[in-house]
A tleap script that builds the chain and sets N, CA, C and O, in Angstrom:
source leaprc.protein.ff14SB
mol = sequence {
  NMET SER ALA ALA ASP ARG LYS ALA GLN ILE
  ASP ALA TYR LYS GLU ARG LYS VAL GLU GLY
  GLY VAL TYR ALA VAL ARG CYS ALA PRO THR
  GLY ALA VAL TRP VAL GLY ARG ALA PRO ASP
  ILE ALA THR ILE ARG ASN ARG VAL TRP PHE
  THR LEU ARG GLN GLY SER ASN THR HIE ARG
  ALA LEU GLN GLU ALA TRP ASN ALA HIE GLY
  PRO GLU ALA PHE ALA PHE GLU VAL LEU GLU
  VAL LEU ASP ARG ALA GLU LEU ALA LEU ALA
  PHE ASP ARG GLU LEU LYS LYS ARG HIE ALA
  ALA TRP VAL ASP GLU LEU GLY ALA THR SER
  CILE
}
set mol.1.N position { -40.167 11.480 -58.603 }
set mol.1.CA position { -39.606 11.743 -57.291 }
set mol.1.C position { -40.178 10.708 -56.325 }
set mol.1.O position { -41.389 10.502 -56.249 }
set mol.2.N position { -39.298 10.083 -55.609 }
set mol.2.CA position { -39.745 9.060 -54.668 }
set mol.2.C position { -40.331 9.721 -53.424 }
set mol.2.O position { -40.116 10.907 -53.176 }
set mol.3.N position { -41.059 8.950 -52.663 }
set mol.3.CA position { -41.673 9.453 -51.432 }
set mol.3.C position { -40.608 9.911 -50.435 }
set mol.3.O position { -40.799 10.900 -49.728 }
set mol.4.N position { -39.499 9.196 -50.383 }
set mol.4.CA position { -38.419 9.564 -49.459 }
set mol.4.C position { -37.781 10.898 -49.866 }
set mol.4.O position { -37.477 11.731 -49.012 }
set mol.5.N position { -37.581 11.096 -51.183 }
set mol.5.CA position { -37.021 12.359 -51.667 }
set mol.5.C position { -37.966 13.521 -51.370 }
set mol.5.O position { -37.545 14.596 -50.944 }
set mol.6.N position { -39.232 13.278 -51.603 }
set mol.6.CA position { -40.244 14.310 -51.339 }
set mol.6.C position { -40.260 14.679 -49.859 }
set mol.6.O position { -40.297 15.859 -49.512 }
set mol.7.N position { -40.234 13.682 -48.996 }
set mol.7.CA position { -40.232 13.927 -47.553 }
set mol.7.C position { -38.983 14.698 -47.140 }
set mol.7.O position { -39.058 15.596 -46.302 }
set mol.8.N position { -37.846 14.356 -47.717 }
set mol.8.CA position { -36.594 15.045 -47.397 }
set mol.8.C position { -36.659 16.520 -47.808 }
set mol.8.O position { -36.186 17.389 -47.076 }
set mol.9.N position { -37.238 16.799 -48.966 }
set mol.9.CA position { -37.365 18.180 -49.418 }
set mol.9.C position { -38.326 18.967 -48.532 }
set mol.9.O position { -38.065 20.127 -48.214 }
set mol.10.N position { -39.411 18.360 -48.139 }
set mol.10.CA position { -40.371 19.019 -47.249 }
set mol.10.C position { -39.724 19.316 -45.906 }
set mol.10.O position { -39.885 20.410 -45.367 }
set mol.11.N position { -38.997 18.355 -45.366 }
set mol.11.CA position { -38.310 18.557 -44.083 }
set mol.11.C position { -37.273 19.677 -44.181 }
set mol.11.O position { -37.150 20.494 -43.269 }
set mol.12.N position { -36.533 19.712 -45.283 }
set mol.12.CA position { -35.527 20.760 -45.471 }
set mol.12.C position { -36.189 22.136 -45.540 }
set mol.12.O position { -35.662 23.107 -44.997 }
set mol.13.N position { -37.343 22.222 -46.204 }
set mol.13.CA position { -38.064 23.489 -46.294 }
set mol.13.C position { -38.534 23.944 -44.915 }
set mol.13.O position { -38.421 25.123 -44.578 }
set mol.14.N position { -39.050 23.032 -44.134 }
set mol.14.CA position { -39.555 23.371 -42.801 }
set mol.14.C position { -38.442 23.802 -41.857 }
set mol.14.O position { -38.675 24.594 -40.944 }
set mol.15.N position { -37.241 23.291 -42.068 }
set mol.15.CA position { -36.122 23.592 -41.179 }
set mol.15.C position { -35.277 24.777 -41.638 }
set mol.15.O position { -34.313 25.139 -40.964 }
set mol.16.N position { -35.619 25.383 -42.764 }
set mol.16.CA position { -34.829 26.505 -43.254 }
set mol.16.C position { -34.971 27.701 -42.321 }
set mol.16.O position { -35.961 27.840 -41.603 }
set mol.17.N position { -33.971 28.548 -42.351 }
set mol.17.CA position { -33.971 29.735 -41.504 }
set mol.17.C position { -34.843 30.801 -42.164 }
set mol.17.O position { -34.602 31.190 -43.307 }
set mol.18.N position { -35.847 31.266 -41.443 }
set mol.18.CA position { -36.758 32.281 -41.960 }
set mol.18.C position { -36.285 33.646 -41.472 }
set mol.18.O position { -36.154 33.883 -40.271 }
set mol.19.N position { -36.033 34.536 -42.427 }
set mol.19.CA position { -35.596 35.887 -42.100 }
set mol.19.C position { -36.564 36.884 -42.723 }
set mol.19.O position { -36.952 36.753 -43.884 }
set mol.20.N position { -36.935 37.855 -41.953 }
set mol.20.CA position { -37.785 38.917 -42.456 }
set mol.20.C position { -36.928 40.040 -42.999 }
set mol.20.O position { -35.709 40.053 -42.823 }
set mol.21.N position { -37.578 40.978 -43.660 }
set mol.21.CA position { -36.789 42.081 -44.159 }
set mol.21.C position { -37.588 43.113 -44.908 }
set mol.21.O position { -38.814 43.051 -44.997 }
set mol.22.N position { -36.854 44.065 -45.443 }
set mol.22.CA position { -37.415 45.174 -46.200 }
set mol.22.C position { -36.905 45.045 -47.632 }
set mol.22.O position { -35.734 44.739 -47.857 }
set mol.23.N position { -37.787 45.278 -48.590 }
set mol.23.CA position { -37.430 45.123 -49.996 }
set mol.23.C position { -37.934 46.314 -50.803 }
set mol.23.O position { -38.804 47.061 -50.356 }
set mol.24.N position { -37.376 46.476 -51.990 }
set mol.24.CA position { -37.799 47.538 -52.901 }
set mol.24.C position { -38.122 46.936 -54.259 }
set mol.24.O position { -37.474 45.992 -54.710 }
set mol.25.N position { -39.130 47.498 -54.896 }
set mol.25.CA position { -39.463 47.182 -56.279 }
set mol.25.C position { -39.242 48.479 -57.048 }
set mol.25.O position { -39.841 49.506 -56.727 }
set mol.26.N position { -38.386 48.431 -58.060 }
set mol.26.CA position { -38.029 49.634 -58.817 }
set mol.26.C position { -38.482 49.501 -60.269 }
set mol.26.O position { -38.352 48.445 -60.888 }
set mol.27.N position { -39.013 50.597 -60.788 }
set mol.27.CA position { -39.403 50.677 -62.194 }
set mol.27.C position { -38.374 51.558 -62.897 }
set mol.27.O position { -38.314 52.761 -62.640 }
set mol.28.N position { -37.570 50.980 -63.772 }
set mol.28.CA position { -36.486 51.712 -64.429 }
set mol.28.C position { -36.980 52.871 -65.306 }
set mol.28.O position { -36.415 53.961 -65.215 }
set mol.29.N position { -38.000 52.691 -66.148 }
set mol.29.CA position { -38.412 53.793 -67.025 }
set mol.29.C position { -38.933 55.025 -66.284 }
set mol.29.O position { -38.715 56.151 -66.729 }
set mol.30.N position { -39.612 54.824 -65.172 }
set mol.30.CA position { -40.201 55.958 -64.459 }
set mol.30.C position { -39.375 56.397 -63.259 }
set mol.30.O position { -39.527 57.520 -62.779 }
set mol.31.N position { -38.509 55.528 -62.775 }
set mol.31.CA position { -37.735 55.827 -61.576 }
set mol.31.C position { -38.525 55.651 -60.293 }
set mol.31.O position { -38.028 55.967 -59.212 }
set mol.32.N position { -39.737 55.156 -60.394 }
set mol.32.CA position { -40.584 54.958 -59.212 }
set mol.32.C position { -40.046 53.809 -58.365 }
set mol.32.O position { -39.513 52.828 -58.884 }
set mol.33.N position { -40.199 53.955 -57.051 }
set mol.33.CA position { -39.740 52.933 -56.114 }
set mol.33.C position { -40.857 52.655 -55.120 }
set mol.33.O position { -41.471 53.577 -54.582 }
set mol.34.N position { -41.111 51.380 -54.885 }
set mol.34.CA position { -42.062 50.941 -53.870 }
set mol.34.C position { -41.287 50.114 -52.854 }
set mol.34.O position { -40.484 49.257 -53.224 }
set mol.35.N position { -41.529 50.374 -51.577 }
set mol.35.CA position { -40.824 49.657 -50.515 }
set mol.35.C position { -41.840 48.907 -49.670 }
set mol.35.O position { -42.861 49.457 -49.259 }
set mol.36.N position { -41.535 47.634 -49.421 }
set mol.36.CA position { -42.409 46.803 -48.601 }
set mol.36.C position { -41.620 46.040 -47.558 }
set mol.36.O position { -40.389 46.064 -47.542 }
set mol.37.N position { -42.351 45.362 -46.688 }
set mol.37.CA position { -41.712 44.533 -45.660 }
set mol.37.C position { -42.370 43.166 -45.693 }
set mol.37.O position { -43.524 43.024 -46.095 }
set mol.38.N position { -41.613 42.160 -45.261 }
set mol.38.CA position { -42.135 40.800 -45.282 }
set mol.38.C position { -41.531 39.993 -44.148 }
set mol.38.O position { -40.343 40.129 -43.856 }
set mol.39.N position { -42.337 39.152 -43.502 }
set mol.39.CA position { -41.809 38.298 -42.447 }
set mol.39.C position { -40.904 37.189 -42.979 }
set mol.39.O position { -40.125 36.605 -42.225 }
set mol.40.N position { -41.007 36.896 -44.285 }
set mol.40.CA position { -40.139 35.904 -44.925 }
set mol.40.C position { -39.634 36.500 -46.236 }
set mol.40.O position { -40.290 36.389 -47.272 }
set mol.41.N position { -38.489 37.117 -46.183 }
set mol.41.CA position { -37.954 37.856 -47.328 }
set mol.41.C position { -37.620 36.938 -48.506 }
set mol.41.O position { -37.573 37.394 -49.648 }
set mol.42.N position { -37.391 35.665 -48.241 }
set mol.42.CA position { -37.021 34.729 -49.306 }
set mol.42.C position { -38.180 34.428 -50.255 }
set mol.42.O position { -37.947 34.016 -51.391 }
set mol.43.N position { -39.408 34.621 -49.820 }
set mol.43.CA position { -40.558 34.242 -50.641 }
set mol.43.C position { -41.344 35.420 -51.204 }
set mol.43.O position { -42.236 35.215 -52.027 }
set mol.44.N position { -41.044 36.629 -50.792 }
set mol.44.CA position { -41.891 37.764 -51.157 }
set mol.44.C position { -41.798 38.136 -52.635 }
set mol.44.O position { -42.798 38.557 -53.216 }
set mol.45.N position { -40.633 37.996 -53.257 }
set mol.45.CA position { -40.517 38.366 -54.672 }
set mol.45.C position { -41.488 37.557 -55.525 }
set mol.45.O position { -42.195 38.116 -56.363 }
set mol.46.N position { -41.522 36.255 -55.316 }
set mol.46.CA position { -42.432 35.418 -56.098 }
set mol.46.C position { -43.881 35.823 -55.880 }
set mol.46.O position { -44.675 35.826 -56.821 }
set mol.47.N position { -44.228 36.161 -54.654 }
set mol.47.CA position { -45.606 36.559 -54.347 }
set mol.47.C position { -45.964 37.856 -55.063 }
set mol.47.O position { -47.033 37.959 -55.665 }
set mol.48.N position { -45.070 38.852 -54.999 }
set mol.48.CA position { -45.339 40.146 -55.636 }
set mol.48.C position { -45.410 39.988 -57.152 }
set mol.48.O position { -46.335 40.499 -57.782 }
set mol.49.N position { -44.444 39.286 -57.745 }
set mol.49.CA position { -44.435 39.093 -59.199 }
set mol.49.C position { -45.673 38.312 -59.653 }
set mol.49.O position { -46.234 38.613 -60.706 }
set mol.50.N position { -46.099 37.330 -58.885 }
set mol.50.CA position { -47.290 36.557 -59.242 }
set mol.50.C position { -48.520 37.458 -59.299 }
set mol.50.O position { -49.280 37.410 -60.266 }
set mol.51.N position { -48.721 38.281 -58.265 }
set mol.51.CA position { -49.907 39.152 -58.257 }
set mol.51.C position { -49.838 40.176 -59.384 }
set mol.51.O position { -50.868 40.529 -59.959 }
set mol.52.N position { -48.647 40.655 -59.706 }
set mol.52.CA position { -48.515 41.606 -60.810 }
set mol.52.C position { -48.821 40.936 -62.150 }
set mol.52.O position { -49.517 41.516 -62.984 }
set mol.53.N position { -48.312 39.729 -62.364 }
set mol.53.CA position { -48.598 39.002 -63.613 }
set mol.53.C position { -50.085 38.702 -63.757 }
set mol.53.O position { -50.617 38.709 -64.867 }
set mol.54.N position { -50.752 38.441 -62.642 }
set mol.54.CA position { -52.180 38.127 -62.665 }
set mol.54.C position { -53.046 39.380 -62.772 }
set mol.54.O position { -54.247 39.290 -63.026 }
set mol.55.N position { -52.435 40.539 -62.578 }
set mol.55.CA position { -53.188 41.794 -62.611 }
set mol.55.C position { -53.983 42.027 -61.339 }
set mol.55.O position { -54.957 42.780 -61.339 }
set mol.56.N position { -53.569 41.384 -60.256 }
set mol.56.CA position { -54.345 41.450 -59.016 }
set mol.56.C position { -53.596 42.102 -57.862 }
set mol.56.O position { -53.999 41.956 -56.708 }
set mol.57.N position { -52.514 42.817 -58.152 }
set mol.57.CA position { -51.778 43.474 -57.076 }
set mol.57.C position { -52.638 44.585 -56.489 }
set mol.57.O position { -53.291 45.325 -57.225 }
set mol.58.N position { -52.640 44.700 -55.171 }
set mol.58.CA position { -53.524 45.655 -54.496 }
set mol.58.C position { -53.013 47.091 -54.542 }
set mol.58.O position { -53.742 48.010 -54.170 }
set mol.59.N position { -51.795 47.301 -54.983 }
set mol.59.CA position { -51.236 48.648 -55.070 }
set mol.59.C position { -51.394 49.139 -56.507 }
set mol.59.O position { -50.639 48.763 -57.403 }
set mol.60.N position { -52.401 49.990 -56.693 }
set mol.60.CA position { -52.830 50.404 -58.029 }
set mol.60.C position { -51.698 51.008 -58.870 }
set mol.60.O position { -51.543 50.647 -60.037 }
set mol.61.N position { -50.920 51.907 -58.303 }
set mol.61.CA position { -49.852 52.558 -59.078 }
set mol.61.C position { -48.798 51.552 -59.532 }
set mol.61.O position { -48.301 51.634 -60.655 }
set mol.62.N position { -48.460 50.612 -58.668 }
set mol.62.CA position { -47.496 49.572 -59.023 }
set mol.62.C position { -48.052 48.696 -60.140 }
set mol.62.O position { -47.338 48.386 -61.093 }
set mol.63.N position { -49.304 48.297 -60.036 }
set mol.63.CA position { -49.925 47.458 -61.065 }
set mol.63.C position { -50.000 48.203 -62.393 }
set mol.63.O position { -49.742 47.619 -63.445 }
set mol.64.N position { -50.351 49.492 -62.355 }
set mol.64.CA position { -50.437 50.281 -63.588 }
set mol.64.C position { -49.069 50.422 -64.257 }
set mol.64.O position { -48.959 50.340 -65.480 }
set mol.65.N position { -48.032 50.634 -63.452 }
set mol.65.CA position { -46.680 50.734 -64.010 }
set mol.65.C position { -46.256 49.404 -64.631 }
set mol.65.O position { -45.650 49.384 -65.702 }
set mol.66.N position { -46.571 48.299 -63.964 }
set mol.66.CA position { -46.254 46.961 -64.483 }
set mol.66.C position { -46.962 46.733 -65.818 }
set mol.66.O position { -46.362 46.235 -66.770 }
set mol.67.N position { -48.239 47.100 -65.878 }
set mol.67.CA position { -49.009 46.914 -67.110 }
set mol.67.C position { -48.454 47.779 -68.241 }
set mol.67.O position { -48.438 47.355 -69.397 }
set mol.68.N position { -48.003 48.982 -67.913 }
set mol.68.CA position { -47.508 49.908 -68.928 }
set mol.68.C position { -46.115 49.540 -69.440 }
set mol.68.O position { -45.836 49.682 -70.630 }
set mol.69.N position { -45.241 49.069 -68.553 }
set mol.69.CA position { -43.835 48.874 -68.928 }
set mol.69.C position { -43.390 47.416 -69.018 }
set mol.69.O position { -42.336 47.131 -69.586 }
set mol.70.N position { -44.166 46.501 -68.474 }
set mol.70.CA position { -43.828 45.083 -68.537 }
set mol.70.C position { -42.830 44.656 -67.477 }
set mol.70.O position { -42.181 45.494 -66.851 }
set mol.71.N position { -42.708 43.344 -67.276 }
set mol.71.CA position { -41.866 42.814 -66.201 }
set mol.71.C position { -40.377 43.113 -66.353 }
set mol.71.O position { -39.665 43.219 -65.355 }
set mol.72.N position { -39.902 43.249 -67.579 }
set mol.72.CA position { -38.472 43.495 -67.777 }
set mol.72.C position { -38.041 44.877 -67.283 }
set mol.72.O position { -36.847 45.125 -67.121 }
set mol.73.N position { -38.986 45.768 -67.044 }
set mol.73.CA position { -38.672 47.117 -66.569 }
set mol.73.C position { -38.538 47.186 -65.048 }
set mol.73.O position { -38.212 48.239 -64.501 }
set mol.74.N position { -38.789 46.065 -64.365 }
set mol.74.CA position { -38.812 46.074 -62.905 }
set mol.74.C position { -37.656 45.287 -62.311 }
set mol.74.O position { -37.200 44.286 -62.863 }
set mol.75.N position { -37.199 45.774 -61.168 }
set mol.75.CA position { -36.135 45.100 -60.421 }
set mol.75.C position { -36.581 44.942 -58.975 }
set mol.75.O position { -37.241 45.815 -58.412 }
set mol.76.N position { -36.211 43.822 -58.390 }
set mol.76.CA position { -36.498 43.534 -56.987 }
set mol.76.C position { -35.183 43.588 -56.233 }
set mol.76.O position { -34.186 43.010 -56.666 }
set mol.77.N position { -35.181 44.283 -55.102 }
set mol.77.CA position { -33.954 44.439 -54.327 }
set mol.77.C position { -34.249 44.246 -52.844 }
set mol.77.O position { -35.169 44.863 -52.306 }
set mol.78.N position { -33.484 43.406 -52.194 }
set mol.78.CA position { -33.580 43.254 -50.742 }
set mol.78.C position { -32.754 44.380 -50.135 }
set mol.78.O position { -31.553 44.487 -50.387 }
set mol.79.N position { -33.403 45.214 -49.337 }
set mol.79.CA position { -32.728 46.362 -48.734 }
set mol.79.C position { -32.108 46.035 -47.386 }
set mol.79.O position { -31.024 46.514 -47.057 }
set mol.80.N position { -32.807 45.212 -46.608 }
set mol.80.CA position { -32.324 44.895 -45.265 }
set mol.80.C position { -32.938 43.575 -44.811 }
set mol.80.O position { -34.112 43.304 -45.066 }
set mol.81.N position { -32.143 42.771 -44.145 }
set mol.81.CA position { -32.598 41.488 -43.612 }
set mol.81.C position { -32.523 41.542 -42.092 }
set mol.81.O position { -31.521 41.975 -41.523 }
set mol.82.N position { -33.597 41.096 -41.442 }
set mol.82.CA position { -33.656 41.058 -39.980 }
set mol.82.C position { -33.763 39.613 -39.525 }
set mol.82.O position { -34.529 38.832 -40.090 }
set mol.83.N position { -33.005 39.266 -38.520 }
set mol.83.CA position { -33.017 37.909 -37.981 }
set mol.83.C position { -34.100 37.790 -36.914 }
set mol.83.O position { -34.019 38.416 -35.858 }
set mol.84.N position { -35.100 36.990 -37.200 }
set mol.84.CA position { -36.232 36.812 -36.290 }
set mol.84.C position { -35.775 36.273 -34.939 }
set mol.84.O position { -36.259 36.729 -33.902 }
set mol.85.N position { -34.864 35.322 -34.930 }
set mol.85.CA position { -34.403 34.718 -33.673 }
set mol.85.C position { -33.664 35.738 -32.810 }
set mol.85.O position { -33.790 35.736 -31.585 }
set mol.86.N position { -32.904 36.595 -33.449 }
set mol.86.CA position { -32.128 37.593 -32.718 }
set mol.86.C position { -33.020 38.662 -32.086 }
set mol.86.O position { -32.756 39.117 -30.973 }
set mol.87.N position { -34.071 39.059 -32.796 }
set mol.87.CA position { -34.938 40.133 -32.305 }
set mol.87.C position { -36.085 39.631 -31.433 }
set mol.87.O position { -36.662 40.397 -30.661 }
set mol.88.N position { -36.411 38.358 -31.552 }
set mol.88.CA position { -37.467 37.713 -30.751 }
set mol.88.C position { -38.768 38.511 -30.798 }
set mol.88.O position { -39.325 38.720 -31.875 }
set mol.89.N position { -39.248 38.951 -29.660 }
set mol.89.CA position { -40.546 39.620 -29.578 }
set mol.89.C position { -40.555 41.003 -30.217 }
set mol.89.O position { -41.626 41.524 -30.528 }
set mol.90.N position { -39.411 41.599 -30.416 }
set mol.90.CA position { -39.324 42.934 -31.012 }
set mol.90.C position { -39.281 42.885 -32.539 }
set mol.90.O position { -39.157 43.928 -33.182 }
set mol.91.N position { -39.380 41.700 -33.125 }
set mol.91.CA position { -39.225 41.548 -34.569 }
set mol.91.C position { -40.225 42.399 -35.352 }
set mol.91.O position { -39.822 43.170 -36.223 }
set mol.92.N position { -41.512 42.272 -35.059 }
set mol.92.CA position { -42.531 43.009 -35.815 }
set mol.92.C position { -42.343 44.519 -35.683 }
set mol.92.O position { -42.436 45.251 -36.668 }
set mol.93.N position { -42.084 44.971 -34.481 }
set mol.93.CA position { -41.886 46.399 -34.241 }
set mol.93.C position { -40.658 46.909 -35.011 }
set mol.93.O position { -40.711 47.968 -35.638 }
set mol.94.N position { -39.573 46.163 -34.961 }
set mol.94.CA position { -38.345 46.568 -35.656 }
set mol.94.C position { -38.530 46.529 -37.173 }
set mol.94.O position { -38.007 47.389 -37.882 }
set mol.95.N position { -39.261 45.546 -37.669 }
set mol.95.CA position { -39.524 45.448 -39.105 }
set mol.95.C position { -40.313 46.671 -39.578 }
set mol.95.O position { -39.992 47.245 -40.618 }
set mol.96.N position { -41.331 47.071 -38.836 }
set mol.96.CA position { -42.114 48.264 -39.190 }
set mol.96.C position { -41.247 49.522 -39.151 }
set mol.96.O position { -41.354 50.386 -40.021 }
set mol.97.N position { -40.396 49.615 -38.144 }
set mol.97.CA position { -39.520 50.779 -37.990 }
set mol.97.C position { -38.530 50.876 -39.152 }
set mol.97.O position { -38.331 51.955 -39.709 }
set mol.98.N position { -37.914 49.762 -39.514 }
set mol.98.CA position { -36.948 49.755 -40.616 }
set mol.98.C position { -37.640 50.025 -41.953 }
set mol.98.O position { -37.075 50.686 -42.824 }
set mol.99.N position { -38.861 49.515 -42.113 }
set mol.99.CA position { -39.643 49.767 -43.323 }
set mol.99.C position { -39.887 51.269 -43.480 }
set mol.99.O position { -39.667 51.828 -44.554 }
set mol.100.N position { -40.341 51.916 -42.411 }
set mol.100.CA position { -40.598 53.361 -42.454 }
set mol.100.C position { -39.320 54.139 -42.753 }
set mol.100.O position { -39.352 55.119 -43.498 }
set mol.101.N position { -38.209 53.714 -42.185 }
set mol.101.CA position { -36.933 54.397 -42.422 }
set mol.101.C position { -36.528 54.308 -43.891 }
set mol.101.O position { -36.050 55.289 -44.462 }
set mol.102.N position { -36.714 53.143 -44.505 }
set mol.102.CA position { -36.353 52.980 -45.918 }
set mol.102.C position { -37.292 53.768 -46.826 }
set mol.102.O position { -36.849 54.331 -47.828 }
set mol.103.N position { -38.574 53.817 -46.493 }
set mol.103.CA position { -39.517 54.616 -47.284 }
set mol.103.C position { -39.070 56.076 -47.275 }
set mol.103.O position { -39.036 56.724 -48.321 }
set mol.104.N position { -38.727 56.591 -46.096 }
set mol.104.CA position { -38.265 57.978 -45.984 }
set mol.104.C position { -36.955 58.197 -46.732 }
set mol.104.O position { -36.809 59.177 -47.462 }
set mol.105.N position { -36.011 57.289 -46.551 }
set mol.105.CA position { -34.688 57.450 -47.164 }
set mol.105.C position { -34.749 57.464 -48.687 }
set mol.105.O position { -34.050 58.243 -49.334 }
set mol.106.N position { -35.585 56.603 -49.255 }
set mol.106.CA position { -35.663 56.497 -50.713 }
set mol.106.C position { -36.737 57.391 -51.325 }
set mol.106.O position { -36.811 57.525 -52.547 }
set mol.107.N position { -37.565 58.000 -50.489 }
set mol.107.CA position { -38.682 58.785 -51.010 }
set mol.107.C position { -39.642 57.904 -51.781 }
set mol.107.O position { -40.190 58.305 -52.808 }
set mol.108.N position { -39.837 56.704 -51.277 }
set mol.108.CA position { -40.605 55.678 -51.981 }
set mol.108.C position { -42.053 55.626 -51.514 }
set mol.108.O position { -42.437 56.266 -50.535 }
set mol.109.N position { -42.832 54.856 -52.234 }
set mol.109.CA position { -44.206 54.566 -51.856 }
set mol.109.C position { -44.209 53.286 -51.041 }
set mol.109.O position { -43.558 52.307 -51.405 }
set mol.110.N position { -44.932 53.297 -49.954 }
set mol.110.CA position { -45.015 52.122 -49.089 }
set mol.110.C position { -45.989 51.102 -49.668 }
set mol.110.O position { -47.088 51.448 -50.099 }
set mol.111.N position { -45.568 49.847 -49.669 }
set mol.111.CA position { -46.485 48.775 -50.074 }
set mol.111.C position { -46.502 47.711 -49.002 }
set mol.111.O position { -47.209 46.712 -49.135 }
savepdb mol mol.pdb
quit
C-alpha cells in the first residue's frame, strides 16, 4: 500500500459519519439476551467479540455463555441507531434512555 493510499484511507475513516446506538447480543441455545449501548455502533461488535474471544469480557454471564456454547451460538443485532448530529447535546441522555427502554422491552441483561 502506497503512502498516498494509506493517507486516503485514514482520511476517509476520520470523515465517516459516527452514529451511536443500542445493540443486542443473543445466545441461541439459552435464549439469553444482553443489551448494550455504544457511541459508535459501527465498531462495537468487533470490540465485544474480541473481548469474548480473549476471555476478558467484563460481563461474567455473557463470557460464561460464550465459553459454554462458542461463537457460532451468538448473534449481534443493532436495535436502534441515533444520529449524534441530530441530537447534539442530548445524545448521551437519549442513548441511555433508549438503552433502558430496550432492556425493559426485551427483558434483557444490561451490558
